[in-house]
Structure formats: C-alpha cells, structure tokens
C-alpha positions in Angstrom: -21.6 -5.5 12.0 -21.2 -9.3 12.6 -18.4 -11.3 11.0 -21.1 -13.2 9.0 -22.4 -10.0 7.4 -18.9 -8.6 6.9 -17.5 -11.7 5.3 -19.7 -11.4 2.2 -18.5 -8.0 1.0 -14.9 -8.8 2.0 -14.9 -12.0 -0.1 -16.5 -10.2 -3.1 -14.0 -7.4 -2.9 -11.1 -9.9 -2.7 -12.4 -11.9 -5.6 -12.9 -8.8 -7.7 -9.4 -7.4 -6.8 -7.8 -10.7 -7.7 -9.8 -11.1 -10.9 -8.9 -7.6 -12.1 -5.2 -8.1 -11.4 -5.3 -11.4 -13.2 -7.1 -9.9 -16.2 -4.7 -7.1 -16.4 -1.7 -9.4 -16.1 -3.1 -11.8 -18.7 -3.6 -8.8 -21.0 0.1 -7.8 -20.9 0.8 -9.8 -24.1 -1.4 -7.3 -26.0 1.1 -4.6 -25.4 3.7 -6.5 -27.4 1.6 -6.5 -30.6 3.1 -4.4 -33.4 0.3 -1.9 -33.5 0.2 -1.1 -29.8 3.1 1.4 -29.9 1.5 3.3 -32.8 -1.9 3.4 -31.2 -1.0 4.3 -27.6 2.5 5.8 -28.1 5.8 4.3 -27.3 6.2 5.8 -23.8 2.7 4.9 -22.5 3.1 1.4 -23.8 6.4 1.1 -21.9 4.9 2.5 -18.7 1.9 0.1 -19.0 4.3 -2.8 -19.4 6.0 -1.7 -16.2 2.7 -1.6 -14.4 1.7 -5.1 -15.6 5.0 -6.9 -15.5 4.8 -8.0 -11.8 1.3 -9.4 -12.5 1.9 -10.8 -16.0 2.3 -14.4 -17.0 5.3 -13.6 -19.2 8.2 -15.7 -18.0 11.7 -14.1 -17.5 13.5 -13.3 -20.8 16.0 -16.1 -20.5 13.3 -18.7 -19.8 11.2 -17.5 -22.7 13.8 -17.0 -25.4 16.5 -19.4 -24.2 19.1 -16.7 -23.9 21.5 -16.9 -21.0 21.7 -13.9 -18.6 24.4 -12.8 -16.2 24.2 -14.8 -13.0 22.1 -17.7 -14.4 22.9 -20.9 -12.6 21.8 -24.1 -14.5 20.3 -26.7 -12.2 22.0 -30.1 -11.9 24.8 -28.9 -14.1 22.4 -28.6 -17.1 20.0 -26.3 -18.9 16.9 -26.9 -16.7 14.7 -24.0 -17.7 11.5 -25.9 -17.1 12.2 -26.1 -13.4 13.0 -22.4 -13.3 9.8 -21.7 -15.2 8.0 -23.8 -12.7 9.4 -21.6 -9.9 8.1 -18.5 -11.7 4.7 -20.0 -12.2 4.5 -21.0 -8.5 5.5 -17.5 -7.4 2.8 -16.0 -9.6 0.2 -18.4 -8.1 1.3 -17.5 -4.6 1.1 -13.8 -5.5 -2.5 -14.0 -6.6 -3.5 -16.2 -3.7 -1.8 -13.9 -1.3 -3.5 -10.8 -2.6 -6.9 -12.4 -2.1 -6.1 -13.6 1.4 -4.6 -10.3 2.6 -7.4 -8.2 1.2 -10.1 -10.4 2.7 -8.5 -10.5 6.1 -8.1 -6.7 6.2 -11.4 -5.9 4.7 -13.2 -8.2 7.1 -11.7 -6.3 10.1 -12.4 -2.9 8.5 -16.0 -3.6 7.4 -16.8 -5.1 10.8 -15.4 -2.2 12.8 -16.1 0.5 10.2 -19.4 -0.6 8.5 -20.2 1.5 5.4 -23.5 2.7 6.7 -24.8 6.2 7.4 -21.9 8.5 8.3 -19.2 6.0 7.5 -19.6 5.0 3.8 -17.0 7.4 2.4 -14.5 6.6 5.2 -15.0 2.8 4.7 -14.5 3.2 0.9 -11.3 5.1 1.3 -10.0 2.7 3.9 -10.7 -0.3 1.7 -9.1 1.4 -1.3 -6.0 2.0 0.7 -6.0 -1.6 2.0 -6.2 -2.9 -1.6 -2.8 -1.2 -2.2 -1.4 -2.7 1.0 -2.6 -6.2 0.0 -0.9 -5.9 -3.3 2.4 -4.9 -1.6 2.1 -7.8 0.9 1.4 -10.3 -1.9 4.4 -9.1 -3.9 6.5 -9.4 -0.7 5.6 -13.0 0.2 5.9 -14.2 -3.4 9.2 -12.5 -4.0 11.5 -15.4 -3.0 10.1 -17.6 -5.8 10.6 -14.9 -8.4 14.2 -14.3 -7.2 14.9 -18.1 -7.4 13.4 -18.3 -10.9 15.9 -15.8 -12.1 18.7 -18.3 -11.6 20.8 -16.3 -9.1 18.8 -16.3 -5.9 21.9 -17.0 -3.8 23.5 -13.7 -4.7 22.7 -10.5 -2.7 19.3 -11.8 -1.8 18.1 -8.8 0.3 18.9 -6.2 -2.4 17.0 -8.4 -4.9 14.1 -8.7 -2.5 13.9 -4.9 -2.1 14.0 -4.5 -5.9 11.1 -7.0 -6.3 9.0 -5.4 -3.5 9.4 -2.0 -5.2 7.5 -3.2 -8.3 3.8 -3.9 -8.8 2.5 -1.0 -6.8 0.6 1.1 -9.4 -1.8 -1.6 -10.6 -3.3 -2.5 -7.1 -3.8 1.3 -6.5 -5.8 1.6 -9.7 -7.9 -1.6 -9.5 -8.4 -1.2 -5.7 -10.9 1.6 -6.4 -13.2 -0.9 -8.1 -12.8 -3.5 -5.4 -13.4 -1.0 -2.6 -16.5 0.3 -4.4 -18.0 -3.1 -4.8 -17.2 -4.1 -1.2 -18.9 -1.0 0.1 -22.0 -1.5 -2.1 -22.4 -5.1 -1.0 -21.8 -4.2 2.6 -24.6 -1.6 2.5 -26.9 -4.2 1.1 -26.0 -6.9 3.7 -26.4 -4.3 6.5 -30.0 -3.6 5.6 -32.3 -4.7 8.4 -29.6 -4.9 11.0 -29.5 -2.7 14.0 -27.6 0.6 13.6 -24.0 0.1 14.7 -23.0 1.9 17.8 -20.5 4.8 18.0 -18.4 5.7 20.9 -18.3 9.3 22.1 -14.5 9.8 22.4 -13.5 13.0 24.3 -11.9 15.5 22.1 -8.7 15.8 24.2 -8.2 12.0 24.1 -8.7 11.8 20.4 -6.3 14.7 19.8 -3.6 13.3 22.0 -3.9 9.9 20.3 -3.8 11.4 16.8 -0.8 13.6 17.7 1.1 10.6 19.1 0.4 8.5 16.0 1.3 11.3 13.7 4.6 11.8 15.5 5.6 8.3 14.4 4.8 9.2 10.8 6.7 12.5 11.2 9.8 10.5 12.4 9.9 8.7 9.0 9.0 11.8 6.9 11.3 14.3 8.6 14.1 12.4 10.2 14.6 9.0 8.5 13.8 10.4 5.0 16.4 13.2 5.3 18.8 12.3 2.6 22.0 12.0 4.8 20.1 9.6 7.1 18.5 7.8 4.2 21.9 7.3 2.6 23.2 5.9 5.8 20.3 3.4 5.9 20.8 2.4 2.3 24.5 2.0 2.7 24.1 -0.2 5.8 25.8 -3.5 4.9 27.2 -5.9 7.6 29.8 -8.2 6.2 29.2 -11.6 4.7 26.4 -14.0 4.2 23.3 -14.4 2.0 21.4 -11.8 4.2 24.1 -9.1 4.0 23.4 -5.7 2.6 20.0 -5.1 4.1 20.2 -1.3 3.5 17.9 -1.3 0.4 15.3 -3.4 2.2 15.4 -1.1 5.3 14.9 1.9 3.1 11.9 0.3 1.5 10.2 -0.4 4.8 11.2 2.7 6.8 11.3 5.7 4.5 8.1 7.6 3.4 10.0 10.0 1.2 13.3 11.8 0.6 14.3 15.4 1.1 17.3 17.7 1.7 17.9 21.3 2.5 17.7 23.8 -0.4 20.9 23.7 -2.4 21.1 26.7 -4.7 17.6 26.3 -6.1 14.5 28.5 -5.6 13.3 28.2 -2.1 9.6 28.4 -3.3 10.1 25.3 -5.3 11.6 23.5 -2.3 8.6 24.5 -0.2 6.3 23.2 -2.9 8.0 19.8 -2.7 7.7 19.8 1.1 3.9 20.6 0.8 3.3 17.0 -0.1 4.9 15.9 3.2 2.8 18.5 5.1 -0.3 17.1 3.4 0.7 13.5 4.4 1.0 14.5 8.0 -2.2 16.5 7.9 -4.2 13.6 6.4 -2.8 11.2 9.0 -3.6 13.5 11.9 -7.1 14.2 10.7 -7.8 10.5 10.1 -6.5 9.4 13.5 -8.5 12.2 15.2 -11.7 10.9 13.6 -11.0 7.2 13.7 -11.8 6.4 17.3 -15.3 8.0 17.0 -16.0 6.2 13.7 -15.1 2.8 14.8 -17.8 0.7 16.4 -15.1 -0.3 18.9 -11.6 1.3 19.1 -9.7 -2.0 19.5 -5.9 -2.1 18.9 -6.2 -4.1 15.6 -8.8 -1.8 14.2 -6.7 1.3 15.2 -3.6 -0.2 13.6 -5.4 -1.1 10.4 -7.0 2.3 10.2 -3.7 4.0 10.8 -2.1 2.0 8.0 -4.9 3.0 5.6 -4.7 6.6 6.7 -0.9 6.6 6.0 -1.4 5.1 2.6 -4.1 7.7 1.8 -1.9 10.5 3.0 1.0 9.2 0.9 -1.1 9.0 -2.2 -2.6 12.5 -1.6 0.9 13.9 -1.3 2.1 12.2 -4.5 -0.9 13.5 -6.4 -0.2 17.0 -5.1 3.4 16.7 -6.2 2.4 15.5 -9.6 -0.3 18.2 -10.1 1.6 21.2 -8.6 5.3 20.5 -8.9 5.8 18.2 -11.8 2.9 19.1 -14.1 3.7 20.4 -17.5 2.3 20.3 -21.1 5.2 18.1 -22.3 4.7 15.5 -19.6 2.6 12.3 -20.2 1.6 9.1 -18.5 5.1 7.8 -17.8 6.1 11.0 -16.0 2.9 11.3 -14.0 2.7 7.7 -12.8 6.4 7.1 -12.1 6.1 7.8 -8.4 2.6 6.6 -7.8 2.5 4.2 -4.9 6.0 4.8 -3.7 6.5 4.2 0.0 3.6 1.8 0.6 5.8 -0.7 2.4 7.0 2.1 4.7 3.4 3.2 5.1 2.6 -0.3 6.4 5.4 -0.3 8.9 5.0 3.2 10.2 1.2 3.0 10.0 1.2 -0.1 12.2 3.4 1.6 14.7 1.4 4.8 14.6 -1.9 2.9 15.1 -0.6 0.9 18.0 0.8 4.0 19.7 -2.4 5.9 19.1 -4.5 3.1 20.6 -2.2 2.9 23.7 -2.4 6.6 24.2 -6.2 6.6 23.8 -6.6 3.8 26.4 -4.2 5.5 28.8 -6.1 8.8 28.6 -9.5 7.2 28.9 -8.4 4.9 31.8 -10.4 5.7 34.9 -12.8 8.0 33.0 -16.5 7.2 33.0 -17.9 5.2 30.1 -19.3 7.9 27.7 -21.7 5.4 26.2 -22.9 5.4 22.6 -23.1 8.7 20.9 -26.3 10.1 19.5 -26.8 10.5 15.8 -26.9 14.2 16.1 -23.2 14.3 17.1 -22.0 13.0 13.7 -22.5 14.0 10.1 -24.1 12.0 7.4 -22.1 11.3 4.3 -24.7 9.5 2.4 
C-alpha cells in the first residue's frame, strides 16, 4: 500500500483516538456530581476518575482551590497560580497533540507494511490497537515535564516524579484504542479497493523461527531475569548521588521490567504457577507473532519489524494481564477497581523491549537469509484468509 493510501486511515484513526480521549477527559467533571457515586457506586467512580485524571482538564488541587500543598514554590516570590495553571494547560495540549502525532506515524508504517486486506485484516487491527496504547504512553511521557513543573516542585526528585507521571494514563488509551483501530482498518480496506494485491514474501520456516526465538529471548530477559524481585529491587534502588537527575531507579524500572515475580514462599505452588502462566502466555504470544510477522509484512524492513515487535509485546502483555484477572484474581466480591488496576502495566517496558526484540529479529532474519536465493512473492494458497 502506498503512503498516500495509508495516510487517510492513519489520519482518521489518529483524529478519532484524540477526539475520544479529549471527550473522556472533558467528561471527568461529571464524576464529581453528587449523584454519580449513588448511581455507579463509590469504588467504580473512584476508579474511573483515576482513568480519566491524566486526560482531564481539571487543574491540580492547589491551583483549583487555592490551597497550598507540600513543595509548592511560588513564582517571583508571590502567589502566581495563573502561570502554574498555564503550564498545566500547555502540558495537556502537548499531550493531546503528541498522541495524535505518535499514533499517525506508527499507523502509517503499520498500514503500509501490513495493509488490512485479505489475510491481514485481523493482524492489522490488533497491531493498531496495541499501537494506540503505545501512542498514549509516549504522549504522557513527552508531556510529563510540563505537568511536573505545574505542580510547583519540579526541581525536586525529577526522575521519580517523571516515572510516577508515566505510570498513569494507561487504561484509557487501551480502551478507546479499540475504536480507533477498528475505524482505521475499515477505512484502509475501503481505500485499498481497486489497488493491486499487496505482495507477500515467502520466508523460510527456519529463518522465521530463528528470528522469532531471538526476539523472544529479549522479552524473556525482561520477564525472567530483570523482573525477578531481587533484581527489580536493585534497579529500583539505584540512585547515584546528587543532582536533579539523581534516583533514576523508578524510571529504569518503568522502562525495563515487564512484570514482577519471586520464588514460592510458603504459599501453594499451584497458585504460584497460575501467576506465572501469564508470563508464559506473554512469551508465547510474542514468539508466535514474530514467527508470523515476516510473512505478513509486504516487506520485512527493520522499522516494520521493530514496530510489529512492539505491538506483539503489548498484545502479549495485555493477554497475560487479562488471564491473570480472569484466572487468578477473579472472585464474586471483586469489581471494576480490582479488575482494571493492573491493566496496561508495563507498556513503557514493552516499548523498550519490543524495539530491541524487533531489531534483533530483523538482524537475525537478514543474516539467515543472506546469500539465499530470493524466494519471490508467495502464492495466495500459502496463506489463510481471515476475512
């Protein structure tokens, strides 16, 4: 698919994702109405407020009510709340602009290399859904300095504050990304009508398996080694002395760890194995996706492999979290706050590890295929049809 054909669905998906996030953030005030707690329940309202807070237009408490908070530093020796409020508004504008830009750029690459036509529609939908969650994380990250500065104590422990801001705002893009991905796929199928069928590359099974195994090993390093609690604790406690950028441990943990686990300590072994099943599912999803990805792409370029690996890691992470919720944490007394508490955790680490996994998989794939004869385009009988 050409860039011109791919740009239309990417732009529509980006506009829809941004508009839905803006609408949800603008609706956060409704949760403060007196009847909301009685209608929805106290706990669901509190959880929804936590979902919407990073995207809401509500200013910080001390800017809204005039109350001083710990660490608040007045500008120019006075009570200059308007300027702090301006920083908050600027940060929110950057956040919404960034989520649109990041989604469009990623969707443009994915739709061009993974056009949602016969045999690829479901894969493209899942990839765009995952990329919507990644775009939300990146938008929160680049806008975080403005939100930290608007709190009035941006010169104190900046990196831990940055890690705390990045950890928020993950559930809402995961939810609304489904709608944006569906709209992008639908528009892309319409724009692809009349175009020549996109080619597929017949990748040898051995090469695809080796590339998938190498990429999955990178994810396993985070899941098995770095996420082991003694190692994770060492990362989180890492704190070189002095300076605004000291104490990067929390930030490193956000961008490197895909989970947390420890050896059984007196509890039932079966329950421990059930918790580990989510990690196994994550690795299985990543391996299967990387195994299929080179054959689904119109051209297995390094950027396309890297973006596809990021999406595969996010999908595996979400699948593991849903499994943990359904099998391990489910109970009749649990409600929305309990179920959604961990949804979207680890997306920054999925971006870091997924990029490394995709790059390594692409390098291994090119190395194995180097010197081999060009297999040429694969015939339609070699692939399934997911229409």
